[in-house]
MARVEXMI-404190 format. One line per field, with one value per residue (C-alpha): residue in three letters; chain; z, y, x. Coordinates in Angstrom, 1 decimal, padded with zeros to 4 digits. Layout:
type <- c(Ala,...)
mol <- c(A,...)
Z <- c(Z,...)
Y <- c(Y,...)
X <- c(X,...)
This chain:
type <- c(Met,Val,Gly,Asp,Arg,Val,Ile,Glu,Phe,Phe,Ala,Ser,Leu,Leu,Lys,Lys,Tyr,Ser,Gly,Asn,Glu,His,Ile,Ala,Ala,Arg,Tyr,Gly,Gly,Glu,Glu,Met,Val,Leu,Ile,Leu,Ile,Val,Leu,Thr,Gln,Gln,Gln,Val,Ile,Glu,Leu,Val,Asp,Ser,Ile,Arg,Ser,Asn,Leu,Ala,Asp)
mol <- c(A,A,A,A,A,A,A,A,A,A,A,A,A,A,A,A,A,A,A,A,A,A,A,A,A,A,A,A,A,A,A,A,A,A,A,A,A,A,A,A,A,A,A,A,A,A,A,A,A,A,A,A,A,A,A,A,A)
Z <- c(008.7,012.2,011.6,010.6,013.8,015.8,014.1,014.7,018.4,019.0,017.2,019.5,022.5,021.3,020.7,024.2,025.9,023.7,024.9,024.0,025.1,022.9,019.3,018.0,014.3,011.9,010.4,007.4,006.9,010.3,012.3,014.8,016.8,020.0,020.5,024.1,025.1,028.3,030.4,032.7,032.1,034.9,033.4,030.0,031.6,033.4,030.3,028.1,030.7,030.9,027.1,027.1,029.9,028.0,024.8,026.7,028.2)
Y <- c(022.1,023.1,021.8,018.4,018.3,019.1,016.4,013.9,014.9,014.6,011.3,010.0,011.2,009.3,006.2,006.5,006.8,004.2,001.4,-002.1,-001.5,001.4,002.4,005.5,006.4,009.3,010.2,012.4,014.9,016.5,014.8,012.0,009.8,007.8,005.0,004.1,000.6,-000.1,003.0,004.8,008.5,009.5,007.4,009.1,012.5,011.7,010.3,013.2,015.7,013.9,014.1,017.8,018.6,016.8,018.6,022.0,021.3)
X <- c(017.9,016.9,013.4,014.7,016.7,013.7,011.7,014.5,014.7,011.0,010.9,013.6,011.6,008.5,010.6,012.1,008.8,007.0,009.3,008.1,004.5,003.3,003.6,005.3,005.0,005.3,002.0,002.5,005.3,005.7,003.0,003.7,001.5,002.0,-000.5,-000.7,-001.8,-003.7,-003.0,-005.2,-006.1,-003.7,-000.8,-001.4,-001.3,001.9,003.5,002.6,003.7,007.1,007.4,006.4,008.9,011.7,010.9,010.9,014.3)
């Protein structure tokens, strides 16, 4: 049950950060993917760090 809640929370983070520009999807049972469209390497690093920080909190 806790695992399901973690998956739901992480999915909501990906959806939040994907906005209308990127694609968030579940890829398999527990795997998720965020397809980032037209971002620089630095922008990707900043976005991923924001997601990581939000998840850690």
